[in-house]
N, C-alpha and C positions, 0 to 999 in steps of 0.2 A: 219756462214751462217744459223745455226740452223738445218742443215741436217747432218745425220751421214755419211759423205763422207768416202769412202774406201781409205785408205792410206797405201796400202801394195802391195804385189805381187800376181798375179793371182794364183800362186802355193799355196797360203794360203787358197784358197776357198775349203771348205769341199765337198767331193763327197760321204760322208757316211750318210748324213741326208738331209732332204728336205731343199733346200736353194734357196731363191728367189733373183735373181740378176737383179737389175734395173739400169738404167743410168739416169743422170741428166745433162742438158745443160742449156744455158741461156733461151731458149724458154720454156722448161718444168718448170724451176724455176718461170718464170713469170706466166705461166698458173696455177701452183699450188698455187700461192698467191691468186687466186680468185676461186679456186675449192678445197674445203676442202676434198672431197673424194680422189681426185688425190694426194693432199698433204699427206694424211694419208697413201696412198699406197707407196709413196716414203719414208716417214719417217719410215715405218715399214718394209722396205726392209732388208733382211739379209746382202746384199752387195749392196751398192749404188755407182756405178762407176762415177767418175768425167769425163764425156764425153764432153769436150769442154774447150778451152783455157779460155773462160769467167769464167768458174767455178773455174779453178785453180787460176786465177787472183783474183777472189772474195774471195777465201779462204785466200790468202795472205793479201788482203786489209782489210778484216773484222776480221780474226782470227789470223793473223800473222803465218799462217801455210802453209808451202810449200808442195804441193802435186803434184803428177804426173798425167797427163791426161791419162786415160785408156778408149779407145773408145769401143763401142759395137762390132766393127769389130775385135778388139784385143781379146776380151773375146771369140768371136765366133771361131777365129782361134785357140786360146789356147785349147778350149774344143774339137775341131775336132782332133787336134794333140793327146790329151789325150785319147780320145775315140778310135782312131785308134791304139794306143799302147795297149790298154786294150781290144780290140775287143768289144767295147761297142756299144750303140745304141743311135740314135738321132731322134727326131720327130720335124718336122717343121709345126707349126700351124699359118696360115695366108697367105695373098697374093693370087695371082691368080694361077690357075692350070698351066698356061704357065710358070710362074716364078718357081713354085715348081718342075716342070718337069726338068727345067734347073739345079736346085739345085741337084736333084737326080742324074742326069747325071754327074755333076762335082764331086760329092762325090764318085761315083762309080769309077771314073778315078783316083782321087787324094788320096782317103782314102778307099781303098778296104776292110779294115777290119771292117768298120762301117756298121751296119745294120741301114737303114734309112726308115722312113715312113713320109707321109705328109698328110695334110688336108687343103682344101681351104674353109673357112667359107663363108657364104653369105656376100656380100658387102652391108652394111647398117649402118646407124649411131648408132643404138643400136640393140643388139641381143635379141631375145625372149628367154624365158626359154627353149623352145625346141631346139633352135639353140645351146645354151650353153650345154644342155644335150648331143646333138649329138657330139659336140666338145670334151667334157669330155670322152664320150664313145670311140671315135676314139683314143684318147691318151691312155686311160686305157687298151684298147684291145691290144695295143702294149707294154705298160709298158716300156717306154724308160728310159735310164740313164739320158739323157738330153732332156729337152723340150725347143725349141726355139720358141718364139712367136713374130710375126711381123705384127702388126695391127695398127701401128702409135700411138704416144702419144697424149692424155692421155688414149685412149681407151684400149690399151694393158695392161698398169699397173693396171688400175681399174678392168679389167676383171680378171687378175691374183689375185689381192687382194681379190676379191669376191669368187674365186673358188679354190684357191691353196690347201685348205684342201681336196678337192675331187680328186685331180690329183695324179695319181700313178706314180711318177717320183722322181728322187733325186735332180735334179737341174732344175730350171725354169728361163730362161733368156729372158727378153724383149729386142729385138735388132732391131726392126723397119726396117729402110732402109737397114740394112745389108742383108736382104733377096734379095733385088734387086742388091746390090753391088756384092754379091757372084754369083748370077745368071747371072750377066752381062747385065741385062735389064736397069740398071742405072750405069754409070761409076763413080767410086769413084775418087776424085781428085788425081793427081800424088803425090807420096810420098814426094817430095820436098815441096809441099804446106802444107802437113800434118806436116812435120818436123818443119816448121816455124810458126805453129799455124794458118795457113790460109786455113784450110780445108773448113771452112764456106764460104770463098770467092770463092773457087773453085766450091762449090755446087751452090752458087748464080749465078755464070757465066754460069754454065751448065744448070740450071733450073730456070731462072729468074722469070717466070710466077708463079711457084709453091712456090719458096723459098723467094721472095722479102719481104713478110710481116714478115716472121720468123726472118730475119736478119736486115732489114731496119726499121721495126717498133719495134719489140721486143728487138732488140739490144739496142737502146736508152732507152727503157722502163726498161731494165735490169740494165743499168747504173744508172738510176734514183732511182731504188729500193736499189741499193748498197749505194748510197749517203745518202738516207733516213735512212737506217739501221746504217750506220757509224755515222750519226748525233745523232741518238738515243743512240748509244754506248758512244759517247763523253759526252752527257748530263748526262748519268748515272754515268760515272766515275768522272765528274766534276759538282756535284749538286750546 
């Protein structure tokens, strides 16, 4: 696929140096093909999780490499367990104050050993320099072990890529919709859907207005890109 997909266990992720964890799915793959800044952000991830059955199928189809899907929600759960064991700290940057309030309440109940802080940035297509400075200051005043960012793709990945050097934290994870899943403001599809690789269908059924383009338009576009790349591979190997 041309992307450095993570093919290991979450336990392998280092907590001792600054580590940027991003995810890639069929939608972000298509978006990155026409957005060089976004593509650079994904390519330069320290860990790029294959978050979608489309990506695991693509890896097998193009690279003959079998990899396991690891969702942003899996990474989030793993880090919370880890931070609770270590009495660590987490910072949630993104989403609305309502969602962040529900996250704080749930963590207090489920992970009492974690110190948690949040910040809701302005809701706008692009941040001003002052917006970014305020966000960085909020994070650095708390100095979390883990910084979770939920501002949707490609906005979150591009923001991290531009500002990661200024953020005083060990692990930075872009997890998008996981903020809403964990807060309960959006329900994640049942585990049986996830187990059979149909989480995308569950999200489409639950939010057809918001998700139709991501799956019904970018799904076929993703397949076309794979076929195009496979054709290029075939011509290169059989000149």
